[in-house]
C-alpha positions as CSV (number, residue, x, y, z in Angstrom):
1,M,-0.1,-0.3,-0.5
2,T,1.0,3.4,-0.9
3,D,1.2,6.5,2.0
4,R,-2.2,7.7,0.5
5,D,-3.7,3.9,0.8
6,R,-2.7,4.1,4.5
7,L,-3.1,7.6,5.2
8,E,-6.6,7.0,3.9
9,E,-7.3,3.9,5.2
10,L,-6.8,5.6,9.0
11,I,-9.1,8.4,7.8
12,V,-12.3,5.8,6.9
13,A,-11.7,4.2,9.6
14,R,-12.7,6.8,11.8
15,H,-9.2,7.7,13.7
16,P,-10.0,9.9,16.3
17,C,-6.3,11.1,16.0
18,V,-3.7,10.6,13.5
19,W,-0.3,11.3,14.4
20,I,2.6,12.3,11.5
21,Q,6.0,13.7,12.6
22,T,7.9,14.6,9.8
23,N,9.8,17.5,7.8
24,E,8.0,16.4,4.8
25,E,4.9,19.1,5.3
26,E,3.8,19.7,1.9
27,Y,3.6,16.0,1.0
28,V,1.6,15.0,3.7
29,L,-0.3,18.2,3.0
30,G,-0.8,17.2,-0.2
31,M,-2.2,13.3,0.2
32,L,-4.8,15.1,3.1
33,R,-6.7,16.8,0.4
34,E,-6.5,14.4,-2.0
35,I,-8.2,12.2,0.5
36,A,-10.6,15.0,1.4
37,I,-11.9,15.4,-2.6
38,E,-12.6,12.2,-2.2
39,L,-14.4,11.3,0.6
40,Q,-16.3,15.0,0.3
41,R,-14.8,16.5,3.8
42,D,-13.9,19.8,4.9
43,L,-10.3,20.4,5.3
44,W,-9.0,22.7,7.7
45,L,-5.2,23.9,8.5
46,W,-4.2,25.4,11.8
47,T,-1.0,27.0,12.5
48,V,0.5,29.5,14.5
49,S,1.3,32.4,12.2
50,L,-1.4,32.0,10.7
51,G,-4.3,30.9,12.4
52,V,-7.3,29.0,11.4
53,R,-7.9,28.9,7.3
54,D,-9.7,26.7,4.8
55,G,-6.9,24.3,3.9
56,M,-8.2,23.7,0.4
57,L,-8.3,27.4,-0.8
58,S,-4.4,28.6,-1.5
59,G,-4.5,32.2,0.3
60,S,-7.2,31.5,2.1
61,P,-8.3,33.9,5.3
62,A,-8.3,33.1,8.5
63,V,-10.8,33.1,10.7
64,A,-10.0,36.2,12.9
65,D,-8.6,35.0,16.9
66,T,-7.3,31.5,16.4
67,E,-3.8,31.7,16.3
68,H,-3.2,31.2,19.6
69,P,-3.7,27.0,19.5
70,A,-6.0,26.6,22.6
71,A,-8.4,29.5,21.1
72,A,-7.9,27.2,17.4
73,L,-8.9,24.0,19.3
74,Y,-12.2,25.9,21.0
75,Y,-13.2,27.5,17.2
76,L,-12.5,23.3,15.3
77,S,-14.4,21.0,18.3
78,R,-17.3,23.3,18.4
79,T,-17.9,24.5,15.7
80,R,-17.5,22.1,13.2
81,Q,-21.2,20.3,12.0
82,K,-20.1,18.7,8.6
83,P,-17.0,16.1,9.4
84,G,-13.5,17.3,8.7
85,L,-9.8,16.7,8.7
86,C,-9.0,19.5,11.6
87,V,-4.7,19.9,10.5
88,M,-3.0,20.6,13.6
89,I,1.0,21.4,12.6
90,D,3.5,22.1,15.3
91,L,1.5,21.7,18.0
92,I,3.4,19.8,19.7
93,G,5.4,22.7,21.0
94,H,2.2,24.4,22.6
95,L,1.0,21.2,24.7
96,K,3.2,21.7,27.6
97,D,0.8,24.4,28.4
98,E,-1.9,22.7,30.5
99,R,-5.0,24.7,28.8
100,T,-4.0,24.2,25.1
101,L,-3.4,20.3,26.6
102,R,-6.8,19.9,27.8
103,L,-8.8,21.3,25.0
104,L,-7.1,18.9,22.4
105,R,-8.4,16.0,24.2
106,E,-11.7,17.5,24.1
107,A,-11.1,18.3,20.9
108,V,-10.2,14.7,19.8
109,Q,-13.3,13.4,21.6
110,R,-15.9,15.9,20.1
111,L,-14.6,15.6,16.8
112,G,-14.5,11.8,17.0
113,E,-18.6,11.8,17.5
114,S,-18.9,13.7,15.2
115,G,-17.1,12.1,12.2
116,S,-14.6,14.4,12.3
117,Q,-10.9,13.8,13.4
118,I,-7.6,15.8,14.0
119,I,-4.4,15.8,12.6
120,L,-1.6,16.0,14.2
121,L,1.1,17.2,12.2
122,D,4.8,17.8,13.5
123,H,8.9,18.0,13.0
124,R,9.1,17.2,16.9
125,E,7.9,13.9,18.2
126,D,7.8,14.4,22.0
127,L,4.5,14.3,21.8
128,P,2.5,14.1,25.7
129,P,2.0,10.5,27.0
130,V,-1.8,11.4,27.1
131,I,-1.9,12.0,23.8
132,S,-0.2,9.8,22.6
133,A,-2.5,6.6,23.9
134,V,-4.8,8.3,21.8
135,A,-3.6,9.2,18.8
136,T,-2.6,6.6,15.5
137,R,0.6,6.6,14.6
138,F,1.6,7.3,11.1
139,E,4.9,7.0,9.6
140,V,5.9,8.7,6.1
141,S,7.9,6.0,4.3
142,F,10.7,7.0,2.0
143,P,10.0,6.8,-1.6
144,D,9.7,3.6,-3.7
145,E,12.2,3.8,-7.1
146,K,8.8,4.7,-9.3
147,E,8.4,7.1,-7.4
148,L,11.5,8.7,-7.2
149,E,11.2,9.2,-11.2
150,G,7.8,11.0,-10.6
151,V,10.0,13.1,-8.4
152,I,12.6,13.2,-11.2
153,K,10.5,13.8,-14.3
154,E,8.1,16.4,-12.0
155,T,11.3,18.4,-11.0
156,L,12.6,18.6,-14.5
157,R,9.9,19.5,-15.9
158,K,9.6,22.5,-13.3
159,L,12.5,23.6,-14.3
160,N,12.1,23.8,-18.1
161,D,8.6,26.2,-17.6
162,E,11.3,28.8,-16.0
163,S,14.6,28.2,-18.6
164,R,14.9,25.3,-20.7
165,I,16.6,22.8,-20.0
166,E,18.3,19.8,-22.0
167,V,17.9,16.4,-21.1
168,K,19.8,13.2,-22.7
169,L,19.4,10.4,-20.9
170,T,18.6,6.6,-21.6
171,R,16.7,4.3,-20.0
172,H,19.6,2.6,-17.8
173,D,20.5,6.1,-17.4
174,L,18.0,6.9,-15.7
175,Q,17.5,3.9,-13.5
176,T,21.0,4.1,-12.5
177,I,19.7,8.2,-11.2
178,I,16.7,6.7,-9.3
179,R,19.0,3.3,-8.1
180,N,21.5,6.1,-6.6
181,L,18.2,8.9,-5.0
182,R,17.0,5.5,-3.3
183,G,17.2,6.3,0.4
184,L,16.1,10.2,0.5
185,S,13.3,11.4,0.9
186,R,11.5,13.7,-1.4
187,R,12.2,16.7,-0.6
188,Q,16.4,15.5,-0.3
189,A,15.7,14.2,-3.5
190,R,14.3,17.4,-5.1
191,Q,17.3,19.4,-4.4
192,V,20.1,16.8,-5.5
193,V,17.8,17.3,-8.5
194,F,17.4,21.1,-8.7
195,D,21.3,20.7,-8.0
196,T,22.7,19.0,-10.6
197,V,21.0,20.8,-13.4
198,C,20.8,24.4,-12.3
199,L,23.5,25.9,-13.4
200,D,24.2,24.2,-16.7
201,R,20.9,23.4,-17.5
202,K,21.5,19.4,-18.3
203,L,21.2,16.4,-17.4
204,D,23.2,13.6,-19.0
205,A,25.1,10.1,-18.5
206,S,27.9,12.6,-16.9
207,D,25.3,14.1,-14.1
208,I,25.5,10.6,-12.5
209,N,28.4,10.3,-10.3
210,S,27.5,14.3,-9.4
211,I,23.8,13.3,-8.0
212,L,25.8,10.6,-6.6
213,A,28.1,12.5,-4.4
214,R,25.2,15.1,-3.1
215,K,23.1,12.5,-2.0
216,R,26.4,11.3,-0.2
217,R,26.6,15.1,1.8
218,A,22.8,14.5,1.7
219,I,22.9,11.7,4.1
220,G,25.9,12.8,6.2
221,E,23.4,15.2,7.1
222,G,21.4,13.2,9.5
223,L,22.1,10.2,11.7
224,L,24.2,8.3,8.6
225,E,27.6,8.6,7.3
226,Y,28.3,7.7,3.9
227,V,32.1,5.8,4.3
228,E,34.5,5.6,1.2
229,A,35.8,2.1,1.5
230,P,38.5,1.9,-0.7
231,V,40.3,-0.9,1.3
232,D,40.3,-4.6,0.1
233,L,40.8,-8.2,2.3
234,E,44.3,-8.5,1.4
235,Q,45.3,-4.5,2.7
236,I,44.3,-6.7,6.6
237,G,47.4,-8.8,7.7
238,G,45.7,-12.5,9.3
239,L,41.9,-12.9,10.6
240,Q,42.4,-15.5,8.1
241,N,38.1,-17.4,9.4
242,L,36.8,-14.1,8.5
243,K,38.1,-13.4,5.5
244,K,37.4,-16.9,4.6
245,W,33.3,-16.7,6.1
246,L,33.1,-13.5,4.2
247,K,34.2,-14.9,0.9
248,Q,31.9,-17.4,1.2
249,R,29.1,-15.2,1.1
250,N,30.5,-12.9,-1.4
251,N,27.5,-12.8,-3.9
252,C,25.0,-13.9,-0.7
253,L,22.9,-9.9,-1.2
254,S,22.5,-10.4,-4.4
255,D,19.2,-12.0,-6.2
256,D,20.9,-15.0,-7.2
257,A,21.7,-16.4,-3.9
258,A,17.8,-15.6,-2.7
259,A,16.3,-17.8,-5.7
260,F,19.2,-20.8,-4.8
261,G,16.8,-20.3,-1.7
262,L,19.9,-18.6,0.4
263,P,18.6,-16.3,3.1
264,A,20.4,-12.9,3.0
265,P,23.1,-13.0,6.3
266,R,22.1,-10.9,8.5
267,G,25.3,-9.8,9.7
268,V,28.4,-10.3,12.0
269,L,29.3,-8.8,15.9
270,M,33.3,-8.0,15.8
271,L,35.2,-7.7,19.7
272,G,38.6,-7.7,20.5
273,V,41.2,-5.1,21.1
274,Q,41.2,-1.9,20.6
275,G,43.1,-1.0,16.8
276,A,43.0,-5.3,16.2
277,G,41.6,-4.1,12.4
278,K,37.8,-4.3,13.3
279,S,36.7,-0.9,11.6
280,L,39.0,-1.7,9.1
281,S,37.4,-4.8,8.2
282,A,33.9,-3.1,8.3
283,K,35.3,-1.2,5.1
284,A,37.5,-3.9,3.6
285,V,33.5,-6.0,3.8
286,A,32.0,-3.6,2.0
287,T,34.7,-3.2,-1.1
288,A,34.9,-6.9,-1.2
289,W,30.9,-7.7,-1.6
290,Q,30.9,-4.3,-3.3
291,R,28.1,-2.4,-2.0
292,P,27.9,0.9,-0.5
293,L,29.0,1.1,3.1
294,L,26.6,3.7,6.1
295,R,28.5,4.4,9.1
296,M,25.9,5.0,12.4
297,D,27.7,6.8,15.2
298,A,25.8,4.9,18.3
299,G,27.1,8.3,20.6
300,A,25.4,10.0,18.4
301,L,21.7,8.7,18.3
302,Y,21.0,10.5,21.8
303,D,18.8,14.3,21.2
304,R,18.5,16.7,23.5
305,Y,14.7,16.7,22.9
306,I,12.6,13.8,24.5
307,G,11.3,11.0,21.8
308,E,14.0,12.6,19.8
309,S,16.4,9.7,19.4
310,E,14.3,6.9,19.2
311,S,13.1,8.4,16.2
312,R,17.0,9.6,14.6
313,L,17.1,5.9,15.1
314,R,14.3,4.4,13.3
315,G,14.2,6.7,10.3
316,A,18.1,5.9,10.4
317,L,17.5,2.3,10.1
318,R,14.6,2.9,7.9
319,Q,17.1,5.4,5.5
320,A,19.5,2.0,5.4
321,E,16.5,-0.3,3.9
322,M,15.7,1.6,1.3
323,M,19.2,1.8,0.1
324,S,19.9,-1.8,0.6
325,P,21.1,-3.9,-0.5
326,V,23.6,-2.2,1.5
327,I,25.9,-2.9,4.5
328,L,25.4,-0.9,7.8
329,W,28.2,-0.3,9.9
330,I,27.6,0.8,13.6
331,D,31.2,1.3,14.9
332,E,31.8,1.2,18.4
333,I,28.2,0.2,19.5
334,E,28.2,-0.7,23.0
335,K,28.3,4.0,22.9
336,G,25.1,4.0,22.5
337,F,23.1,1.1,23.8
338,A,26.1,0.7,27.6
339,S,23.2,1.8,30.4
340,A,20.5,-0.5,28.8
341,A,22.3,-2.9,30.3
342,S,22.3,-1.5,33.9
343,Q,19.8,0.2,35.7
344,S,21.1,4.1,34.1
345,S,20.0,7.8,34.9
346,D,18.3,8.7,31.4
347,G,14.8,7.6,32.2
348,G,14.4,4.3,29.8
349,L,15.7,6.1,26.4
350,S,18.9,3.7,26.3
351,K,16.2,0.2,26.8
352,R,13.7,1.5,24.3
353,M,16.6,2.3,21.9
354,F,17.9,-1.6,22.1
355,G,14.9,-2.8,21.6
356,S,13.8,-1.1,19.0
357,L,17.2,-2.1,17.5
358,L,16.9,-6.1,18.6
359,T,13.3,-6.0,17.1
360,W,14.6,-4.3,13.8
361,M,17.4,-6.9,14.2
362,Q,15.0,-9.8,14.5
363,E,12.1,-9.0,11.9
364,H,13.6,-6.4,9.0
365,T,12.7,-8.6,5.1
366,A,15.2,-5.8,3.2
367,P,19.2,-7.3,2.5
368,V,20.8,-4.4,4.8
369,F,24.3,-6.6,6.1
370,L,24.7,-5.5,9.6
371,I,28.5,-4.8,12.0
372,A,28.5,-3.8,14.5
373,T,31.9,-3.8,16.6
374,A,32.6,-3.7,19.9
375,N,35.9,-3.1,22.5
376,D,33.9,-3.1,25.9
377,I,32.1,-6.7,26.2
378,E,31.4,-6.4,29.8
379,A,29.0,-3.0,28.4
380,L,27.0,-4.6,25.9
381,P,24.1,-6.2,27.1
382,P,23.5,-9.8,27.3
383,E,20.7,-10.0,25.0
384,L,22.7,-8.6,21.8
385,L,25.4,-11.8,22.5
386,R,22.7,-14.3,22.5
387,K,22.8,-16.3,19.6
388,G,20.5,-15.6,16.4
389,R,21.3,-11.4,16.7
390,F,24.1,-12.2,15.0
391,D,25.2,-15.0,11.7
392,E,28.6,-15.2,13.6
393,I,30.2,-13.7,16.8
394,F,34.0,-13.3,16.1
395,F,36.5,-12.5,18.5
396,V,39.4,-9.9,17.3
397,D,42.9,-10.7,19.3
398,L,46.1,-9.3,18.6
399,P,47.8,-10.2,15.9
400,G,50.2,-13.7,15.8
401,L,53.6,-14.4,14.7
402,E,52.6,-14.4,9.9
403,A,49.8,-11.3,10.7
404,R,52.3,-9.8,12.0
405,Y,54.8,-10.0,8.9
406,A,51.7,-9.8,7.1
407,I,51.0,-6.4,8.7
408,L,55.0,-4.6,8.5
409,A,54.9,-6.0,4.4
410,I,51.2,-3.7,3.9
411,H,52.5,-0.8,5.5
412,L,56.0,-0.1,4.6
413,K,54.3,-0.9,1.1
414,K,51.8,1.7,1.1
415,R,54.9,4.1,2.2
416,N,56.5,3.0,-0.7
417,R,58.8,1.3,0.6
418,N,60.1,-2.7,0.1
419,P,59.3,-4.8,2.6
420,A,62.2,-7.2,1.0
421,R,64.8,-4.3,2.4
422,F,63.8,-4.8,5.5
423,D,64.1,-8.1,8.0
424,L,60.8,-8.9,8.1
425,D,61.5,-11.6,11.0
426,V,63.1,-9.3,13.7
427,L,60.0,-7.0,13.1
428,A,57.4,-9.1,13.1
429,G,59.3,-10.8,17.0
430,A,59.8,-7.5,18.3
431,A,56.1,-6.8,17.3
432,A,54.9,-9.4,19.5
433,G,51.9,-8.1,21.8
434,Y,51.6,-4.8,19.5
435,S,48.3,-4.5,17.6
436,G,48.5,-3.7,13.5
437,A,47.1,0.3,14.2
438,E,50.3,0.0,16.9
439,I,52.4,-1.8,14.3
440,E,51.3,1.3,11.6
441,Q,52.2,3.9,14.3
442,A,55.4,2.6,14.8
443,I,56.3,2.3,11.1
444,I,55.2,6.2,10.8
445,S,56.9,6.8,13.9
446,A,60.1,5.4,12.8
447,L,59.7,7.4,9.2
448,H,60.0,10.7,11.3
449,E,62.9,9.6,13.0
450,A,64.5,8.3,9.6
451,F,62.9,11.9,7.8
452,S,64.6,14.6,10.7
453,A,68.1,12.8,10.9
454,E,67.9,13.1,6.5
455,T,68.8,9.0,5.9
456,E,66.8,6.2,4.4
457,L,64.0,4.5,6.9
458,T,65.9,1.1,8.2
459,T,65.2,-2.0,10.3
460,Q,66.7,-0.3,13.7
461,H,64.1,2.5,12.5
462,V,61.5,0.4,13.2
463,L,62.8,-1.7,16.0
464,T,63.5,1.3,17.8
465,A,60.1,3.1,17.7
466,L,58.6,-0.1,18.4
467,K,60.9,0.0,22.1
468,N,60.0,2.6,22.9
469,S,56.5,2.6,22.5
470,P,54.6,0.4,25.4
471,P,51.5,-1.6,23.6
472,L,48.3,-1.6,24.7
473,S,48.5,-5.5,25.7
474,V,51.7,-4.0,28.8
475,T,49.8,-0.8,29.7
476,M,46.1,-2.6,30.0
477,A,48.0,-6.3,30.1
478,E,44.9,-7.4,32.6
479,K,42.0,-6.0,31.2
480,I,42.9,-7.3,27.6
481,E,43.4,-11.1,29.2
482,A,40.0,-10.8,30.7
483,L,38.3,-10.4,27.8
484,R,40.3,-12.8,26.0
485,E,39.0,-16.2,28.8
486,W,35.5,-14.0,28.4
487,S,36.1,-14.8,24.3
488,Q,36.4,-18.9,24.6
489,G,33.8,-21.2,23.5
490,R,31.5,-18.1,23.2
491,C,33.2,-16.5,19.7
492,V,34.8,-17.5,17.2
493,P,38.5,-16.8,16.4
494,A,38.7,-13.6,13.4
495,D,42.3,-15.2,12.8
């Protein structure tokens, strides 16, 4: 069902109060006008700037003295005879006033009895519990490919009406542009098309990359970040078990896999020592599987407004689904949901957020592969570690001798040095207990030393750098040992 079908169903079923939290105000108003015409209902709009006015007539005069929400609710609930739709725009912020809240409760009841309905259209989500108990929530979906095609054509027509534009696209080019716009709201998609065409007044295949770049910037304005992932699995030393697991599932998100009877894998949780390669692996998966990588910063989930955090999480997960097939990476997941494992002082927010995530992990059907990384297993709620939440839980330990050898070669080669000119056996032995990130930093430190001495980098420079910078496994030996003991029998070794 389309958004319009679902919304009309709620209205026909006489839900007395429908609550729509969205930033796409004009889109929702357009649907409501269509529904009002079809059902032969009146449509009344209220805003604090204009008061109550006829929602079907553009520029219609407002009813006098109805700018205050309490006055508007009193007017609507006591003068409406014919069943209609009473749309209150951005009312939630005014419900801190007890009189306005009381009048809203009375209006919902009175209008409901007469066959009318109140539509709360708002950008905020902190609806008072006494109202949310009687309100039916309606969520606006992201546009599908058919609707995005309509948005593109409508936008181009408007631009052409202003000043002629040139469009040279094959059907394949148009489908690529539509696919690149998936996961954006209607407003964002429209703006991307405007930005692409406005300067040179043309749209052709050469604009496809520009549209993708603009989409990445648009996504960066929200909770999800589009991550460039040039790393391939061969640029990561060690992690052989993880690499084998990923290679076996290389085409797992394709239609062919579904036709073969394979369910799309849901994701992996990577626990382990800091700097051992968990985040690098997330980027490498996206490159190996040739799928977009979206990063969600769990620590940035929480908003200062009550209710906004849950909305942001749900919106981000829905956006990821619309962009599928995609890799969703939740970095340091314990930062966002740690307090869900204990008594917290956030009024249960973290527990609700965590519950929303678990429900989505269990029930989503879109091909979204989740990679969650964590450093502190003690901070994770035990429900997250239960079998079935993820396809596999990998433990990323400090690299062994062979992996350290490979890591040294990779980072020397990355900095235009021939690994064959270095004694990698000696360096790999000296780097025992070092993580991959610490080995990389030792090479960088050695390069600084060689550069300042105006000499070429040598094995001795790297050995000195390793000796002068004790690894985390020494400074936090007890904690890392406890982490290793915990992983025994609970996780699959990544290497």
